[in-house]
C-alpha positions as CSV (number, residue, x, y, z in Angstrom):
1,M,30.1,-26.8,32.3
2,N,28.8,-25.4,28.9
3,T,25.4,-26.8,29.7
4,E,25.3,-25.7,33.1
5,W,25.6,-21.8,32.5
6,R,23.2,-22.1,29.6
7,Q,20.7,-23.8,32.1
8,A,21.3,-21.1,34.5
9,I,20.1,-18.3,31.7
10,R,17.2,-20.5,31.1
11,N,16.4,-20.7,34.5
12,F,16.6,-16.9,35.2
13,Y,14.3,-16.2,32.4
14,E,11.8,-18.5,33.5
15,A,11.7,-17.0,36.8
16,K,11.6,-13.5,35.3
17,N,8.6,-14.7,33.2
18,K,6.8,-15.4,36.4
19,A,7.8,-12.2,38.1
20,W,6.4,-10.1,35.2
21,L,3.0,-11.4,36.0
22,T,3.6,-11.8,39.9
23,G,5.8,-9.1,41.0
24,D,7.7,-11.7,43.0
25,G,11.3,-11.2,42.3
26,E,12.7,-13.4,45.4
27,N,13.6,-16.2,42.9
28,L,15.3,-13.8,40.7
29,V,17.5,-12.5,43.8
30,K,18.4,-16.2,44.5
31,M,19.8,-16.4,41.1
32,A,22.3,-13.3,41.7
33,S,25.6,-13.5,43.2
34,R,24.6,-9.9,44.8
35,P,21.3,-8.3,44.9
36,E,22.9,-5.2,43.1
37,A,23.5,-7.5,40.0
38,I,19.7,-7.6,39.3
39,R,18.5,-4.3,40.6
40,A,17.8,-2.6,37.2
41,C,15.9,-5.6,36.3
42,L,13.7,-5.6,39.5
43,K,13.1,-1.9,39.0
44,D,11.9,-2.8,35.3
45,I,9.1,-5.4,36.6
46,E,8.1,-3.0,39.3
47,A,7.6,-0.1,36.5
48,L,5.7,-2.4,34.3
49,R,3.7,-3.7,36.9
50,R,2.8,-0.1,38.4
51,S,2.2,1.1,35.1
52,A,-0.5,-1.7,34.4
53,L,-2.1,-1.0,38.0
54,A,-2.7,2.8,37.1
55,R,-4.2,1.7,33.9
56,G,-6.3,-1.2,35.0
57,V,-4.5,-3.6,32.8
58,Q,-3.8,-7.1,33.5
59,Y,-1.2,-9.2,32.2
60,R,-2.2,-12.7,31.3
61,K,0.8,-14.1,29.8
62,S,4.7,-13.2,29.3
63,R,7.1,-15.0,26.9
64,T,10.6,-14.5,26.4
65,N,13.0,-15.5,23.6
66,V,17.0,-15.4,24.2
67,K,19.1,-15.4,21.3
68,I,22.9,-15.9,22.4
69,L,25.2,-13.9,20.5
70,K,28.3,-14.3,21.9
71,T,30.2,-15.7,25.0
72,T,33.5,-14.6,26.3
73,P,35.5,-16.3,29.2
74,V,36.6,-13.7,31.7
75,R,39.0,-14.1,34.8
76,D,38.3,-15.9,38.0
77,G,36.3,-18.5,36.3
78,K,33.4,-16.2,35.0
79,I,31.9,-16.1,31.5
80,R,30.3,-13.0,29.8
81,V,27.3,-13.7,27.5
82,D,25.9,-11.1,25.1
83,L,22.2,-12.0,24.2
84,L,19.1,-10.7,22.7
85,E,16.0,-10.7,24.7
86,Q,12.6,-10.6,23.2
87,M,9.7,-10.0,25.4
88,T,5.9,-10.3,24.7
89,W,3.2,-9.8,26.9
90,I,-0.3,-10.5,26.5
91,Y,-2.9,-8.2,28.4
92,N,-6.5,-7.5,29.0
93,D,-7.3,-4.1,29.6
94,G,-11.0,-4.4,30.5
95,V,-12.3,-4.3,27.0
96,E,-10.0,-6.0,24.8
97,V,-7.0,-8.2,24.6
98,D,-3.9,-6.8,23.1
99,H,-0.1,-7.4,23.2
100,Q,3.1,-5.3,23.3
101,A,6.6,-6.5,23.0
102,R,10.3,-5.3,23.5
103,L,13.6,-6.6,21.9
104,Q,16.7,-5.6,23.9
105,P,20.6,-6.4,24.1
106,I,21.7,-7.8,27.3
107,R,25.1,-8.5,28.7
108,V,25.2,-11.0,31.5
109,T,28.2,-11.9,33.4
110,L,28.1,-15.1,35.3
111,D,30.1,-16.5,38.1
112,H,30.8,-20.1,39.0
113,S,32.9,-19.3,42.2
114,E,30.2,-20.6,44.5
115,G,30.0,-23.9,43.3
116,R,27.0,-22.9,40.5
117,W,26.6,-20.5,38.0
118,K,24.8,-17.3,39.5
119,I,24.4,-13.8,37.7
120,E,27.2,-11.3,38.9
121,K,26.3,-8.4,36.5
122,L,23.6,-7.5,33.9
123,D,23.8,-4.8,31.7
124,S,21.5,-3.3,29.1
125,I,20.9,-0.5,26.8
126,G,18.3,1.9,28.1
127,E,16.0,4.7,27.4
128,K,18.4,7.2,29.1
129,E,21.5,6.2,27.1
130,E,21.1,9.1,24.6
131,R,21.8,11.9,27.1
132,S,25.7,11.3,26.6
133,L,25.1,12.2,23.0
134,I,23.5,15.5,23.7
135,K,25.7,17.0,26.0
136,G,28.5,19.0,24.1
137,Q,26.3,19.5,21.3
138,L,24.8,22.5,19.9
139,D,21.3,23.6,21.1
140,F,19.1,22.6,17.5
141,R,16.2,25.5,18.0
142,A,16.5,27.0,14.8
143,F,16.5,25.0,11.4
144,D,17.0,25.7,7.9
145,H,15.0,23.6,5.4
146,E,15.1,23.4,1.8
147,L,11.9,21.8,0.1
148,G,11.3,20.7,-3.7
149,T,8.5,22.8,-5.6
150,R,6.2,19.3,-5.8
151,Q,4.0,19.1,-2.9
152,A,4.3,15.7,-1.1
153,R,1.5,14.0,1.3
154,Y,2.1,12.1,4.5
155,D,0.8,8.5,4.0
156,R,0.3,7.5,7.6
157,R,-0.6,3.8,6.6
158,K,3.3,3.5,5.0
159,A,4.6,5.1,8.1
160,Q,3.0,2.6,10.2
161,R,3.5,-0.4,8.2
162,Y,7.4,0.6,8.2
163,A,7.2,0.9,11.9
164,E,5.7,-2.6,12.3
165,L,8.1,-4.0,9.7
166,W,11.4,-2.8,11.5
167,W,10.5,-2.5,15.1
168,N,12.6,-5.4,16.0
169,G,15.3,-5.2,13.1
170,F,17.4,-2.6,11.1
171,N,16.9,-1.8,7.6
172,P,20.2,-2.4,5.9
173,Q,20.0,0.8,4.1
174,Y,20.5,2.9,6.8
175,K,23.4,2.9,9.4
176,K,22.6,1.0,12.8
177,F,23.3,3.4,15.7
178,E,23.7,2.0,19.1
179,V,21.0,4.4,20.4
180,D,18.7,4.2,17.5
181,C,15.2,5.7,18.5
182,T,15.6,8.9,16.4
183,N,17.1,7.1,13.4
184,Y,14.1,4.9,13.5
185,V,11.3,7.5,13.8
186,S,13.0,9.2,10.9
187,Q,12.9,6.3,8.8
188,C,9.4,5.9,9.7
189,M,8.3,9.6,8.5
190,H,10.3,9.5,5.4
191,A,8.8,6.2,4.6
192,G,5.4,7.7,5.1
193,G,6.4,10.3,2.5
194,M,8.0,13.1,4.5
195,P,10.5,14.4,2.0
196,M,14.2,15.0,3.2
197,A,15.0,18.6,3.7
198,F,19.0,18.5,2.6
199,N,21.5,21.0,3.7
200,P,25.4,21.0,3.5
201,R,25.6,21.4,7.3
202,K,24.7,18.5,9.8
203,D,22.9,21.0,12.1
204,R,20.5,22.0,9.4
205,G,17.7,20.6,7.6
206,W,16.7,16.8,8.3
207,W,18.3,14.2,5.7
208,Y,20.4,11.1,5.4
209,R,22.3,10.6,2.3
210,H,25.1,8.1,0.9
211,Q,28.1,9.3,-0.7
212,G,30.8,7.0,-2.3
213,G,29.7,4.1,0.3
214,N,29.8,6.5,3.2
215,A,26.8,7.8,4.9
216,S,26.0,11.0,6.4
217,W,22.9,12.4,8.1
218,S,21.8,15.6,9.8
219,Y,21.8,15.8,13.7
220,S,17.8,16.1,13.4
221,W,17.7,12.7,11.6
222,A,19.5,10.8,14.4
223,V,19.7,12.7,17.6
224,A,16.4,12.9,19.7
225,H,16.8,16.4,21.0
226,A,17.5,17.7,17.5
227,L,14.5,16.0,16.2
228,R,12.1,17.8,18.6
229,W,13.4,21.3,17.7
230,Y,13.4,20.5,14.0
231,L,9.6,19.3,14.0
232,E,8.7,22.5,16.2
233,G,10.6,24.7,13.9
234,S,10.2,23.4,10.5
235,G,6.5,23.7,9.9
236,R,6.0,20.2,9.2
237,A,4.4,19.3,12.4
238,A,1.8,21.0,14.8
239,V,2.3,20.7,18.5
240,V,-0.8,19.3,20.3
241,T,-1.6,19.4,23.7
242,N,-3.1,16.1,24.3
243,P,-2.1,12.5,23.3
244,Q,-5.6,11.6,22.3
245,Q,-5.1,14.4,19.2
246,L,-2.4,12.5,17.8
247,K,-3.0,9.8,14.8
248,I,-1.4,7.1,13.4
249,G,2.2,8.3,12.3
250,D,2.7,10.9,14.6
251,V,5.7,11.5,17.0
252,I,5.8,11.7,20.9
253,C,9.3,13.3,22.2
254,Y,10.4,12.5,25.6
255,D,12.5,14.5,28.3
256,W,13.1,12.3,31.0
257,E,14.2,14.4,33.9
258,G,12.3,17.5,32.6
259,D,15.4,19.6,32.2
260,G,15.2,20.5,28.6
261,M,17.2,17.7,27.2
262,W,15.0,15.5,24.8
263,Q,16.3,11.9,24.9
264,H,13.9,9.8,23.4
265,N,11.4,9.8,20.2
266,T,8.4,7.2,19.5
267,I,5.9,6.9,16.6
268,V,2.4,6.1,16.8
269,V,1.1,2.9,15.4
270,D,-2.1,2.5,17.0
271,F,-4.7,3.2,19.8
272,N,-6.4,1.4,22.8
273,H,-10.1,1.7,23.5
274,E,-9.7,4.9,25.2
275,G,-8.1,6.6,22.1
276,M,-4.7,6.7,23.9
277,P,-1.6,5.9,21.5
278,L,0.4,2.7,21.5
279,V,3.7,3.4,20.0
280,N,6.7,1.6,18.5
281,A,10.5,2.5,19.3
282,H,14.1,1.6,19.0
283,T,17.0,1.5,21.5
284,V,14.6,-0.6,23.4
285,A,13.0,-1.6,20.7
286,S,9.3,-1.5,21.6
287,Q,6.1,-2.7,19.7
288,R,2.5,-1.1,20.9
289,R,4.0,0.2,24.0
290,Y,1.7,2.4,26.0
291,W,2.8,6.0,25.3
292,D,3.4,7.5,28.4
293,Y,6.4,4.9,29.2
294,K,5.9,4.8,32.9
295,D,6.6,1.2,32.4
296,S,10.1,2.3,32.0
297,Y,12.9,2.8,34.7
298,A,14.0,5.7,32.6
299,W,10.3,7.7,33.7
300,T,10.4,10.2,36.4
301,E,8.0,12.4,38.0
302,Q,9.5,15.2,36.0
303,T,9.3,13.6,32.7
304,K,7.5,15.8,30.2
305,Y,6.3,14.9,26.8
306,R,5.7,17.0,23.5
307,F,3.3,15.8,21.0
308,F,3.7,16.3,17.2
309,H,0.9,15.8,14.8
310,I,2.5,15.4,11.3
311,K,1.0,17.7,8.5
312,D,-1.0,15.8,5.9
313,A,1.0,17.7,3.2
314,F,4.3,19.6,3.0
């Protein structure tokens, strides 16, 4: 029985790898006990392929590594499996061959009631999750910040190296957040030389500190909405209107619904042959992802962006 459900998961990911390249999700549907169980998965595949078509990109290879973290028997002959999936795509953009990757925690519930294991439910942490953290908090439009007298310079290559080192992992010197995109971007900027702006209030400055074995941090360090307003109000970054004006180590902020609630941040790590940014991110851990996120089911026609060029000196 243990071998059978593991084989069902292997079969699912083999079919998913093919679906990324062909767009045909029929075999995936057959592996689910009901179509609704994998609706989000199919939307994710559709979004990636729609984005590729719009950019003239052709995916050549898809590879997924799956690590099973935990298994839990549940009622009625079902089993719940927590796993980590790392997807890597090789693509040709018409000029050069490149890759992008994502790492995502998944919870799969499998049902054996029909005589073989089928997927009953598939849950994942997505880019939309931070909205629940924003509601009920303050509007972080104004920030005090305290800077030292020594001038610091922003080393973009150091920020890039840190972003590449930790895109699919967590630095143990910092708290790991379930919704980690802003914490990750803040770490990258700090690694590049942006000094912390300490303040005793969590809704002021930009900081992370350890005190007696306990960690504390400003909202702007860990919440996307707060970091977006901190960057604009602190004088540490300049707003630019075009993504091609950005440099390595710069930051892009995302408002999925276009309603003024900023839910996601990424850091620029490279550019394609057209000068368009490729970004790294956490929550859905992403490496060298095309900046506009139209390959994400979180993206909508109302999505707004804010492009921040981090200053070279502070």
